[in-house]
VOKE-671189 format. One record per residue: residue in one letter; x, y, z of N, C-alpha, C, CB in turn. Coordinates in steps of 0.2 Angstrom, whole numbers, plus 5000, padded with zeros to 4 digits. Glycine has a CB too. Example, Ala and Ser with C-alpha at 12.3 -4.5 7.8 and 13.67 -1.06 7.14 Angstrom:
% residues 2
A506649725039506249785039506649845039505749785045;S506449895035506849955036506450005039507049975029;
END
This chain:
% residues 267
M496643664987496543704992496343774990497243714996;K495843804993495543864990495843924995494843864990;F495943974992496144044995495644094995496844074993;R495444125000494944175000495244245000494544165007;R495044274995495244344993495044394999495044374986;H495544435002495344475007494944535004495944495011;V494344545006493944605004493844645010493244585001;P494044715010493944755015493244765017494344825014;T493144775023492444785025492244855023492344775033;S491544865023491244935021491544985025490544925021;G491644975031491845025036492545045034491845005043;Q493044995033493745015031493745055024494144955030;A493345035019493345075013493145145014492845035008;T492645155018492445225020492945265023491745225024;K493345235027493845275031494345295026494145235036;R494645245021495145255016494845315012495345195013;T494245315010494045365005493945435009493345345003;S493845435015493745505019494445525019493445485025;W494945485020495645515021495945545015496145455023;K495745515009495945545003495545605001495745494997;Q494945605003494545675002494845725006493845665004;W495045715013495345765017496045785014495445735024;L496445745012497045765009496945805003497445705007;G496445794999496245834993496045904995495745804989;K495645905001495445975003496046015006494945965009;V496545975009497146015012497446045006497545965016;R497546005001497946034995497546084992498045974990;G496946084992496546134989496546204993495746114988;W496546195000496646255004497346285003496546235011;G497846245002498546275001498546314994499046215000;R498246284989498246324983497746384983497946284977;Y497246384987496846444988497246494992496246424992;R497646474997498046525001498546554997498346495007;V498846514993499346544988499046594984499746494984;H498546584981498146624976497946694980497546594973;A497646684986497446734990498046784992497046714996;G498546754993499146794995499446834989499746744998;L499446804983499646834977499146894976499746784971;F498546884977498046934975498146994980497346904975;A498246974987498247024992498947064991498246994999;G499447034989500147064988500047114982500647014986;A499747094976499647134971499247194972499347094965;A498647184977498247244979498647294983497647214982;V499047274987499447314991499947354987499847274997;I500247324982500747354978500447404974501147304974;G499847394971499447434967499247494971498847404964;Y499047484977498847544982499347584983498447514988;L499947554985500547594986500747644980501147554988;A500747604974500947644968500447704967500947594962;A499847694968499347744967499347804972498647714967;A499547774978499547824984500147874983499547794990;V500747844980501347884980501347924974501947834980;F501147894968501247924962500647964959501447874957;L500047934960499447964957499048004962498947904954;F498847974968498448014973498848004979497747984973;P499248054981499648044987499248044993500148104987;A499247994997498847995003499148045008498847925006;P498748065013499048115018499648085022498548125023;I499648015023500147995027500847995024500047915029;F500848005017501448015013501648085011501447975007;V501248135014501348205012501548245018500748235008;A502048285017502348325023501848385024503048355022;N501748405030501348465032501748525034500848445038;A501448585033501748645035501248685038502048675029;T501448735043501048785046501148845042501248785054;V500548875040500548935037500848995041499848955034;P501349025039501649085043501249145042502349095042;R501249195047500949255047501349305042500749285054;V501049325037501449375032501049435032501549335025;I500549445035500149515035500649565038499449505039;G500749625035501149675037501849675034501249665045;L502049615031502649615027502549645020502949545027;S503149665018503149685011503049625006503849715009;S502849635000502649574996503249524995502449594989;D503849554994504449514993504649475000505049554991;S504549505005504749475012504149415013504749525018;A503549435011503049375012503149315008502349405010;R503349335001503549274997504149235000503649294990;D504649265002505249235005505049185011505749285007;A504549215015504349185021503949115019503949225026;L503549125014503149065012503549015009502549095007;T504049035005504548985002504948955007504949024997;Q505148985012505548945017505048895021505748995022;A504448905021503948865024503648805019503348905027;S504048805013503848755008503148765006503848685011;L502948835005502248845002502348894996501848885008;K501848904993501848944987501449004988501648904980;S501549054984501149124985500849144978501549174988;R500249184979499949204973499649274975499449154969;D499849324971499549394972498849394969499949454970;V498349404972497649404969497249474969497249354973;E497549524973497149584973497549644976496549574977;R497449704974497749764977497149804979498249794972;M497149834985496649874987496849934991496149834991;P496549994991496750044996496750025003496350114994;H497150055007497150045014497350115017497649995016;P497050135023497150205025497850205029496650215030;R498150155031498750155035499350115031498650135042;A499150065028499750025026500050055019499449955024;P500650055019500950085013500850035007501750095014;A500950065001500850024995501349964995500950064988;G501149904993501549844992501549804999502249864991;Q501249825004501249785010500649735010501149835016;V500749675013500249625013499749645018500549555014;I499049645016498549665021498049605022498149725019;W498149555018497649495019497949435016496949515015;Q497849375019498149315017497549255017498749295020;D497649205013497149145013497549085011496549165009;P497649035015497449025021497749065027497548945023;P497349075032497549125037498149095041497049145042;P498549135045499149115049498949055054499449165053;G499349005055499248955060498948895057498948985065;V498648895051498348835048498848785046497848855043;V498748725047499148665045498948645038499248615050;V499348645033499148625026499748585024499048685022;T499648555018500148515015500648555011499848465009;T501248535011501848575008501648585001502448545008;G501848644998501648664991500948694990501648604987;T500548704996499948744996500048814994499548735002;V499648834989499648904987499248954992499348914980;V499649004995499349054999499249114995499849065005;E498549134995498349194991498549254995497649194989;L498749314992498949374996498649434993499749384996;A498449474997498149544994498649594997497449554997;Q498749644993499249694994498949764995499849694989;S499249804999498949874999499149914993499249905006;D498649954991498850004986498950074989498250004981;G499050074995499250134998498550175001499550184994;P498550225004497950265006497550285000498150325010;Q496950295001496450314996496650384994495750314999;R496750384987496950454984496350494983497350444977;V496450564985495850614984496050654978495850654991;P495550664974495650704968495550784971495150694963;V496050824968496050894970495450924967496650934968;P494950954970494350984967494551054963493851004972;D494251064958494351124954493951184957494051114947;V494351234960494051284964494251354960494351294971;S494551354954494651414951494051454950495051394944;G494151524951493551564950493151574956493151544945;Y493351534961492951544968493351594972492851474971;D492951624977493251664982493751624986492651704986;G494251654988494751624992494551584998495351664994;N494051615002493751585008493351525006493351635012;L492951535001492551474999492951414996492051494993;A493451434992493951384989494251344995494451414985;R494451375000494751345006494251295009494951395011;L493651315010493151265013493051205008492451305014;L493051215002492951164997493551114997492851184990;I494151144998494751094999494751055005495351144998;E494551095010494551055017493951005017494451105023;A493351015014492850975013493050905010492251005010;A493550915005493750855002494250815005494050874995;G494350835012494850795016495550815015494850725014;L495650875012496350905011496450965015496450925003;T497150995015497251045019497451105014497851035024;A497251165016497351225011497851275014496651255009;S498251305010498651355012498551405006499451345013;V498651475007498551525002499151565000498051575005;E499251574994499751614991499451664986500351564988;S499651724987499351774983499851794977499251844987;T499551814972499951834966499551884962500051764961;Q499951924958499651974954499451954948500152034954;T498751964947498451934940497951984938498151864941;A497651974932497052024930496452004933497052014922;A496451944937495751924940495651974946495851854942;P495051974948494852024953495151994960494052024955;R495252044964495652024970495251974975495752094974;G495551934977495251884982495051824978494751914985;V495051814971494851764967495351714967494551784961;T495151644967495651594967495851584959495351524970;V496451584958496651584951496751504949497351624949;N497151474953497251394952497551364959497751384946;T497751304958497951274964498651234962497451224967;R499051224967499551174967499551124972500251214967;P499551054970499451034963498851054960499550954963;P498851044953498251074949497651024951498351074942;A497051054949496451014949496450954946495851064947;G496150904949496150834946496650794948496150844938;S497250824951497750774953497550734959498350824955;A497850684960497750634966498250654971497850564964;A497950664977498250684983498150634989498150754985;S498550634993498450594999497950625004499150575003;P497550585008497150625012497550665017496750565016;G497250725018497550775022498150815019497850745028;G498250795013498850825009498750905008498950795002;R499250945008499251015008499151035001499851045011;I498651075000498551104993498551184994497751084990;T498951214989499151284989498651314985499851304987;L498251364988497751404984498151464981497151424988;V498151474975498451534972497851584971498751524965;V497851644975497351694975497551754972497051704982;S497151784968497351844965497351904969496951864959;R497951944968497952014972497652064968498652034974;G497352054962497052094957497552124952496852154961;A497352164947497752184942498152244944497252214936;P498752244941499252304943499052374941499952284940;T498652404945498352464943498552524948497552464943;I498952504953499152554958499952564957499052524965;S500052634957500752654956501052654963500852724953;V501652614964501952614971502252674972502452554971;P502052704978502352774980503052764982501952804986;A503352824981504052824983504152834991504452894980;L504552794994504652785001505252815004504452715004;E505752824999506452845001506452915005506852854995;G506752915011506752965015506252965021506753035012;L505752925020505252925025505452875031504552895022;T505152885037505252845042504852775041505052875049;L504952725045504552665044503852675045504852615049;V503652715050502952735052502652765046502852775058;D502952825044502652865038502652815032503152925037;A503152775030503152735025502552685025503752695024;R502352655031501852615032501152645030501752585039;T501152705033500452745032500452765024500552815036;R500952785021500952795014500652735010501552825011;L500952675011500752615008500052595009501152555010;E499752605015499052585017498652635013498952585024;Q498752695013498352745009498352725002498652815010;A498852694999498852674992498552604991499552674989;G498352574996498052504995498552454995497652504989;L499152464998499752414998499852395005500352444994;I500352345006500452325013501252325014500252245013;M501452345020502152345022502352275023502252395028;G502952265020503152195021503752195026503452165015;T504252165025504852155029505252225029505252095028;S505652235034506052295035506752275038505752355038;F507252295036507852285040508352335039508252215038;A508852345043509252405043509952385040509452435050;R510252435036510852425033511352485034510752405026;T511952475035512352535036512452565029513052515039;S512352635029512352665023512652735024511652675020;P513052765020513352835020512852885019513952835016;T512352865016511852915014511152905018511652915006;G510752955019510152945022510152945029509852875020;E509652975032509652985040509552915043509153035042;P509852895048509652835051508952825053510152825058;G508652765051507952755053507552775047507752785059;T507752795041507352815036507452765030507552885033;V506952765026506952715020507552735015506252705017;I507952695013508452705008508352655002509152695011;E507952605002507852564997507152534998508352514996;Q506752514992506152484993506052434987505552534993;T505652384988505452334983504752314983505952264983;P504352324978504552354971504652424972503952344966;R505052444967505252514966504652564965505752524961;S504752624967504252674966504052684959504552744969;S503452704958503152704951502952644948503552754947;T503152584951502952524948502252504949503352464951;L501952484944501152464944501152404948500852454937;A500652404953500552344958499852334959500952354964;A499652274960498952254962498752274969498852184961;P498152284971497952304977498152244982497252314978;G498452264988498752214993499452194991498252164993;T499752224987500452204985500852214991500752234979;I501352174993501752184999502452224996501952115002;V502652275000503252314998503752305004503052384997;D504352285002504852275007505352335007505252215006;V505552355013506052415013506652405017505652475017;V507152445015507752445019507852505022508352425014;L508052505029508152575032508952585033507852565039;A509052645034509752665035509952655042509852735033;R510552635043510852625050511452665050510952555051;R511552695056512152745057512752695057512052785064;A513252715054513952685054514252685061514352705049;A514552625063514952625069515552675069515152555071;P515652715074516152765075516852725074516152805081;T517352755070517952725070518352735076518352755063;P518752695078519152705084519752755083519452635087;
END
């Protein structure tokens, strides 16, 4: 008796081969997905590490609003920036007509700008008003010296002194020439009254009117006068003078006098 070996048809063999191929493809896809997942995970971890440690991305960095520090002193400005988690750097000092020295007059970035914490804010400080050098007016006539002082933006006052220089000539200034003064600062012009060539006349015993006339005739000027009770001298007459009589004085020297006053009657 003969047995026939069962041989699958060509269609059945094709189906069995296709199923095996499909299973292989599925397994290949799984390995591909695993590898792709590992690669993606490594990429994400690498990006996070770089973003946090090497190149911080904006989403991981805190922001701060730059405060206004213009008008504050340098110390107060630095404190305000530190409280805002910012840094400061002084970059310039410049004259300012109104801001006192040490006051912040400029900042960069400007107020209100949003920046990352730790940003450096550059500050410029006032060096105070522009200083004016006192001009050298020694040897000039007093009136001309005053004009030169005022033309420099300063204020002039006059003080006379007795010197060997001709009368009316500026001897020096206070503060001295070349000093730095604030705009509008007061400068004292020291003007010569001339050499001491006039002998001060004696005024004792004269009335105030006669004493003034005597001084003007000598080229001197009556100064202050006040009364003082005195047992000697007629009331209203000069009993004392400064400078004393016979003292050499320059033309225009001021002479002060004391007048006698009647003593009050005793009860």
